[in-house]
N, C-alpha and C positions, 0 to 999 in steps of 0.2 A: 437210775434209769431203768425202766422196765426191761426185763430180759427179752420178752417177746412182744414189744409194743409196736411202736411205730406210730408216728403222727398220722400216717395215712390210714391206719386201722381204727382211729378214734372217730366214731361217727355219732352225730346227734340222732336222737330217736325221731324217726319219721312217722308221719301219719300213715294209716292203712292205705296201701296203694292197690288199686284194682286194675288188673290188666285183662282186657277182654278181646281186644282187636287182634286178629291174626296178622303177624308181621312176617314178611319174607326175609329170612336170614341171609346174610351175605354168602354163607356156604350153600352150595347147590342143594335145593330141596330139603334143607334142614328145617325141622320143626322149630317154631318159636318157643321160648320158655312158656310153660303153662302159667295160668294166672296165679298159681300157688307160689311161683318163683319170686314174685314181687309183693305178695300179700303177707303182711305180718299178722299171724293169728294172735288174738289177745288172750290173756290168761283167763281161765274159767272162773267166773265169780260164783259166789254162793247164791245163785238165783236160778230159777227155772227157765227164764227167758234168755237166750243167748244174745250177745250184743248184735245190733243191726249193722249189716254191711252197707257201704255207700251205694252199692248196686249189686244185683244178683243176675248172673248169666243163666237164664232159664234153659237155653239150648246153645251148644257149641257143636256144630256139625261140620266135619271135614271130609272131603272126597278128593282122592288123588288118583290120577290115571297116568301111567307111564306107557310110552310107545317103545317099540323095539330099537328105534334109532336114538333113544335117549331123551326125546322131547317129552314134556309133561304138561299136565293141566291140573291145577289145584283150586278147588272152590271151597270157601268157608262160609257157612251160614250161621249167623249169630242173632240171638234174641236176648236183650238185656232189659231188666226191669230196674228203673232208677228209683232208689229208695229215699235219697235225701239230696240236699244241695251239693254236698261233696261229690256224690256220684254224678250229678249233672255236670259239674266242672270237669270231672275226670273224663267224661265221654263227649266233651264239647269239641274235641278234635281227635280223629283217628288217623294214625300215621303208619305207613308201610314202607320198609326199605326194599329196594330192588336195584338191579343193574339193567339199564335199558339196552345194553348191547346184546343181550340174549333173553331178556324178560319183558313182559308187558303186564300191566295191572289194570283191571276194569272194575267198576262198581255198578253192577246191574241193578242193585237195589240198596237204597238208604232211605228208610222211612221212620217217621216218629208218629206214634199213636198217642194222642194226649188223653190224660185221664178224664177230662171234661167232655171228650168226644171229638171226632175229627182226626184226620191224618194229614201229614205233610211229607211230601217227597222232596229230597234234597236236589237242588238244581245243579246243572253242570258247572255253573260259575262258582260253586262252593268248593270245587276240587282244584288243588294246586299241585304242581310238580316242580320240585326244587332240588338242586344238588345237595347231597349229604353235607351237613355242617362241617364235617372233617375235611372236605375237599374244596371248600370255598376258595382257598388260596392255592389250589393244586389243579390247574386246568386239565392236566393229563388224565384225571380220574373223574371227570364230570359225568360219566355214565353211571356212577354210583349215586343214586338219588333217593329222595323220600317223596312219596306221593301221599297226600293227605286230603281229608275232607273235613270241612268245618260244619258243625251241627249246632245251630243256634236255637234258642228257645226251649231247651230241655228243662223240665221241671220235675220235682218229685212225683212219683207214681206214673210217669210216662213210660212207654214201651218203645225201645229203640231196636229196629231190626235192619240188618244189612247183610249183603252178600259181596264177597270179594273173590275175584277170579285172577289167578296168576298163571300165565302161560310161559313156558320156557322152551326155546328153540335154539338149536345149533350151539349147545353148551360146549365150552372148550374141551371138556373131557368126555364128551359123548363118543360112542353110544353107551358108555357105562353110566349108571345112575345109582343113587342110594337115598335112604330116608331114615330118619329117627322120629319117633313120636312117644311122648310120655303123657299119660292122662292126668288131669287135675285132681288133686286130693285135698285141696284146701277148703272145700265147701263153697267156694265162690261160684263154681259151675254146678248147676243142679243136674243137668243131663248132658252127656258128651257122647257123640257118635263119630266113629272113624271108619271110612270105607276106602279100600285099596283095590285098584283095578290094574293088573299087570299082564303083560303078554305071557303066554304059557311057554316057558323055556326052562330047561334044567340048570341054566347058568345062574338064575336068581336064587339067592339064599335069603330066607326069611326066618327071623327069630322073634318070638313073643313069649318069653318065660313068665312075665308077671301078669299078662292079660291074655288068656287063651281066647282064640277066635270064637265069636258067638255063632257065626254061620259063614258059609262060603264053600269054595271048592276044596279039593284035597290038598295035602301039603305040597308046597313047591319043593323041588329038589329030587323027586323020584318019579312021580307020576304026573303026566301032563293033564291040564284041565281043559280039554278041548283046545280052543285057540286062545282063550284068555282065562285068567283066574281072578275071581272077585271075592274079597274078604270083608267081613263086617264085624266091627266091635262096638259094643254099647256099654256105657257105664253110667250109673245113677249115684250121685253123691247125696247122702243125707246129712253128713256132718264132716268137719275136717278130720283128717287122719293125723294122729299124733306122730311127730317125727323127733327122734332122739337127737340131742346135741352131739352125740358121739358118732352119728352116722356120717359117712363120707359125703363130700359136697356133690359128687357125681356117682351115680349108679347106672347100671345098664338101663337103657330106655325100655318102655313097655313093648315097643315094636321097633325092630331094626331090620332093614332090608338093604341088600347090596348086590350088584352084579360083579364086583371084584371077587375073583376066586381065591385070592390070597393077599397078604400084606406085601409080598414081593411084587405082585402085579400092580398094586396101588403105587408102590415106590417107583416102579418103572414109568408109570403114567405121569407121575409128578416130577420125574427127573428132568423135565424141561427147565426147571428152575436152576439147574446146574449144568445145562448143556454146554459142552466145551468144544463142539465140532466146528463152530464158526470162528473165524479169526477175530482177534480183538482189534477194535478200531484204533487207528494211530493216536487219536487224541486221548484214549484211555491209557494206552501204553506210555505215552509221554507224561501224563499226570502221575502215574505210578512211579516213574523214574524221578520226577521232580519231588514228590513227597518223600521218597527215601533219602534223596540228597539233602533236602531241607531239614530232615529230622536229625541226621548226623552224617556229614560228608565223609567222615572217616570210615563209615561202615557201608558206603554205597557199593564198594567192590568186594565187600567181605563175604565169606561163605556162610556166615552165621545169619540165618533168616529171621531170628527172633526179633531184633530191633526193627527190621524192615516191616515185618507183619504188624508189629505194634503201631508203627507210624500209619500204616494203611487203615488199621482198626480205628485209631483216633480220628482220622479224616472222615471215614464213612459214618461212624457212629455219631460224631459231633457236628460235622459240617453239612451232612446230608440230612435235612429235616425229615423226621418220621411222620408220615401221614397216618393218623390213628384210625385205620380201618381194620375190621375184624379179618382174621385169616380167611382167605377165599372170597373176599368181597368182589374181586375182579375176575372170579372164575379161575383163579390160579394162573391167569395170563400175566406175562411180565413184559416190561419195556426193554428196549435196547440199552445196554450199559452207557453208551455215549449220550443218550437222551436223559437218563437218570442223572448223569454227571452234569450236564448243561443246565438242567432245571433246578438242581439243588434240593430235591425232595424225592421221597419214594415210600412205598409201603414196606412192610418188613420183608416181603418176598423180593421186591426190587432192590432193597438195600443189600440183601444177601447176594443177589446176582451181580451188582456192581463190585462188591468186595471180592467175589470170586474172580471177576475179570481183572481187577487191579493186581491180585495176588498170583495170577496164573504163572508167571515166569519166575516166581520166587519160591513157592512151595508146591507140593502136590495139591491138585485142585481141591479147595475146601468143599465140604459137603453141608447141605442143609439138613438139620435134624428136626423133624416135626414132633412136637411134644405137647402135653396138656398139663395145666396146673392141678387138675383134679383126677388125672389118670392114675390108676394104681401102678405100683412098680413093675408088675408083670402085665404084659398086654393081654387083653381079654376081648371076647366078642368078635363080631364080624369086621372085616377090613372095610373101612370107610373113612373119608376125610373128616367127618363131623366129630371124630374122637379128639381132634387136635385143635388148639387155639393159639399156638405160638411157634416161632421158628428160632432155633439156636444154630450156631455155626461151629462145625468141627474143623479144626485146622491141624493137618498132619505135618508136624515138624519132626525131623529125624530123631528117633528114640522117644518121642513124646507126642501125645495127642492132646490138643488144647481146645477148650470150648469158650466161646464168647457169645454175648447177646448184643447184636448191632442196633436193636430198635430203641433202647432206653435213652440213648444220647449221652447220659452222664454216668454210665456204669464203668467203674475201673476195669482195665484190661484183664480179662480172665474171670471176672466176677459174674456169676449166674444167680438170678433171684432164688431165694431159698425154696420157693414152691416147686422148682424144677430140679434142684440138686438131688442126686441119688436116684433119679428116675431113669427110665429108658426112653430114648428118642428113636423115631423111625428115620433111618438114614435114606435120604432121597438120592439113590445111586443105582444106575441100571447095570453096573459092571460087577456087583458083588452079591453073594448070597447072604452075607452077614449084615442084614439090614437093621438089626436092633443094636444100638450102642448105649452103654451106660454113661450117664453124665456124672462126673465126679461129685462126691458128696461134700467135699471140702472147699474152702475158700483159697484163693491164691496167696493169701497173707493171713497172719494171725488177727483174729477179731479182738479189738480192744475198744474200751470206752472210758474216757476220763471226764468227770463232771466236777467243776469247781464252783463253789458258791461263796461270794464275798458280800456279806450283808451287814447292815447297820440298823440297830433298834434305837429309836430316839426317846427322849424323856416324855413325849406325849403319846407314846405307844405305837408310832408309825414304823413300819418295816420297809426298808428299801434294800433290794438285793440285785446283784449282777450274777447271772448264771452263765457259765461258759462250758460248752460241750466240744470235745474233740473225739472223733470216732472213726473206727475202721470196722467194716462188717455190714451185717444186714440193716441195722438202724442207720448206718451211714448212707446206704443206697436209698432207703425210704426218704430220708431228709434231703438228699441231693435232688431226688425227683420232685419232692414237694416244693422246694424253693426254686427249682428250675422252671416248674410249670406255673408258678404263681408270680404275678407282677409284683414289683417291689412295694407298691402301696398296699398289698395284701399280706406282706410278710408278718405284720403284727398278728394277723389272724392265725397264721401257721404257728407262730411262736406261742400264741395263747393256747392252742390245742396241745402243743408239746408240753407246756407248763401244766395244764390240767391233767394230761396223761401221767405226769410224774408226781402229782399230788400237790402242786403249788397253786395257791389262790392269789388273786390280785390283778392289777391292771398292767399290761405291757406298755411301756412308754418308749422303748427304743429297741431296735433289732439290727444286728449285723450278721452276715454269713460270708463264708469264703466262697470263691467262685465254684459253682457246681461242676464246671468243666475241668477244674484242676484235679483230675482224678488220681494223679500220682502221689498226692499228699492227703492226709486225713481231712475229713470235712469238719469244719468248725462253725458253731453257731453261738452267738452271745446275745442275750437279751437282758433288759433291766425291767424289774417288776416292783411295784409298790403296793402296799396294803395299809391304809389308814386304820388306826385303832386295832392293830394286830394284837396288842395286849392291853389289859386294864390294870394299871399299877395299883389301884386301890384294893385289889384282891391279893391276899397274902397267903401262901406264896403264889406267884405266877408259875404255871407249868407250860412249857412249850416243847414240841417235838424237835428232834434234830432236823434242821432244814435241809434235808438231802433227798434226792429223788428216791422213790420207792423202788426197791430191787425186786422186780417180778421174777418168780421162779416157776418152772413147769409144775403143774398140779401133781401132787402125789396120787397114786391109785386110790380109788374110793374104797375098794375092798382088798383084803389080803390076797396076794397072788397064790394060785393053786393050779396044778396041772401042767404037763409038759408043754402045752400049746399056748400058755399065757404069754402075751407079747412083752417084749422088753420095755423098760421105762425110757421114753425118749427125752433126752436132756437138750436136744438141739445142737446147733453148731457151738463148739467150744468157744467161750467168751470170757475175757478178763475185764472186769468193771472196777474202776477206782472212783470214789467220790470223796470230796473234801469240803468242809465248811469252815469259814471263819466268820463269827458273828461279833461285831463290835457293840458293846453295851454302854448305856449312859453312865456318867460318873456316879461313883458310890454304889454301884450295883454289885451284889454278891451272887454267885452262881453255885448251885449244887449239880454235880455231874453224875451221870449213870456209870455203871461198870461196863468195861469193854468185854467183848466176847471173842472166843477163838474156837473154831471148829475145823477139823481137818479130816477129809476122806480122800480116797484114791481118785474119786470122780469129781470132787469139788472141794474148795476151801473157802472159809469165811473168817474175817477178822475185823474187829471194830476197836476204835480207840477214841476216848473223850478226855479233853483237858480244859482247864480253866486257868486264866492268867489275869493280870491286871487289865481290866477293861475289855476282855474278850474271852470267848469260848471257842474251841475248835472240836470238830468231829470228823472222823475218817472211817470209811467202810470199804472193804475190799472183798469182792466176790469173784471167784475164779472157777469156772466150769472147765474141767480138764478132759472129760470123756463125752462122747456123743450119746451114749446110752449105757444103762446098767441092767442087769438081769432082774426079772420080776421078783425073784426071791429076796431081793434086797429092799423091798418096799418099806418094811418097818424102819430100816436104817435111814432110808431117804426121808421118810416122814419125820424122823427125829431131827434130821438136818434142817428141813424146812421150818420146823417149829422153832429151832434155835435161832434162825435168821429172823423170823417174824417176831419172836419175843424181843430180840435186840432192837428191831425197828420200832417196837411199841414203847421203848423207854423214853423218858422225858428229862429235860433240864428243869431245875427249879430256880427261879430268879426272885430276889428281894431287893427293895430299895428303901432306905430309911427315910422317915419324914413324910411318907405318902399317907394321907388320911384314910381311915377305914370308911366303908360305906355307912351312911347314917342309918340305914334301915336294918342293919344287922350288927349285933355285938360280937358275933362269932367270927373267927377268921375264915375267910372263904378260900376255897381252892378252885381255881378256874383254869380250864384248858384253853389254849389259844383259840380265839374264834376262827382262826384260819385253818385249824386242823379238821379235815373232813373225817367222817367215819370211813375207815378203810376196810375193805374186804380183801381177802387174799387174791392177788392178781391172777388172772387166768390166761392161759396161753391163747 
């Protein structure tokens, strides 16, 4: 089993995706991802002519105007040259997310200029306005919508030009406002212009470290620019900018603006999510009591809040369906707990609010912790909601603080996804100055994985195997989510991805999995896989690998560590992995086995064992990471450990069967690797 895999992280290579249309993000006045965010730059070929993009955005102009009361108007003007049929298909529909309770979208211009001459303006009938697909079965959120325009008849060399105007009025957090903007660096946009028009007030903070202002008024924050300040940025792209794989997923935007004077002020404004001043409705209080009694009647009157809180967590996380909207899609407005309870669904904001209401009489009021999967461990930059993309819940139990994630539905109690562990969350609480809280880096239980393979190799060379997984930890959560979100008729596809990620080839013919909601027990998956002609017995001897999952390890440092500031080597969450194979062989087959390996360090241990008996061979590997990280000065030692594991995984069994004829075309004995064995490169984190 890969150490940092996950069936959800295994993605097929997609075609180059060109994003040109400006989309209104669910968060207030947040800039959409630049075209570079979805465009996969191709590798440079030994050719003078770069590969052709499906379409080229010749101009992307954005103008944003804020008013003192928090209202805003945003206009985007785009000109796109269609290069080929793929580009025509990509721009056949432009879609924009918005919330109609406080936003409006208009299309003053949508025009196609054909290469053969003539122009066509899109008619109003081509515009549609529908609920966001995520809220189709959630009537309470029908204001979260997608407005789109269909553009028919696009052909290569056409020029598409459109303007989109988004107005925002009476936003729930007004009069405060904020904005992020990052310029495209993929080469998809030839010329990009950004204009910002804001009222002259010392309250506004503006930061643009990567893209100095081209022209405009004086800096905001000290000197007023008459009644308004107007800023202008302009960028011309000649070629894509190379981005290192080592760079973080999120960096500071080119332009950041906010009227929040501090993170404390932002936390106070958002504290409506945990407002406790209004009394809990009787139906909510009654449901909380019933849940506690149903979980364990003996603890209903107990002073120990732990089991009671866990019962409430199980109910809210599993029985209240999560509506998959981005954080802030509703403007951070929430529904009444009794409405959430009766409807049976909610956004991550609403699920927190319901949990807080249910738990009010059991523990100190839980707190929402705003966090980001890509945010650095230490908070940086200006205070604005666009930094965050997720909500965790902090539960204060006497002598201990507990964190949970209510939105995943199938997360074991106390388990936080790995991308959030060890980071800091903004506590949404108006009563404390200590607003940044650390999320624990560890799991609530030891992470373990056991993989058993029971396989049979037939006389005609066919391999049939049953692979059984039992796991606790990060891979457990990935697989729970994958099987929970996939209909049963698609489980074979999920298992096929899991098999491929672990180095197995063949056809999945049967899959079973434990209940994803049974979070108190390890998650189990079992599939049966077959591969005809796995070996060719006419080749002597036949060599096959040990049919065990590849043990992915964190990459060792590329260069020797030097200097006091060199970061430690991250080994990830401590994890104990055991794999076992039993391969049944055809009659009269003899097997040669490799030599086992044993390596012990204070940070990790590895051991393997191989045996052959009458009619079968067995293989065992045991990898146990004990520490979360080691110092950079131990890079050479860790490199040696990785090489020892990979050398062991490269070892093979040799199989021979008497009486199998040699190939007619060769008099020499042939040595053939199993056709099922792919070329393996060291797994990457």
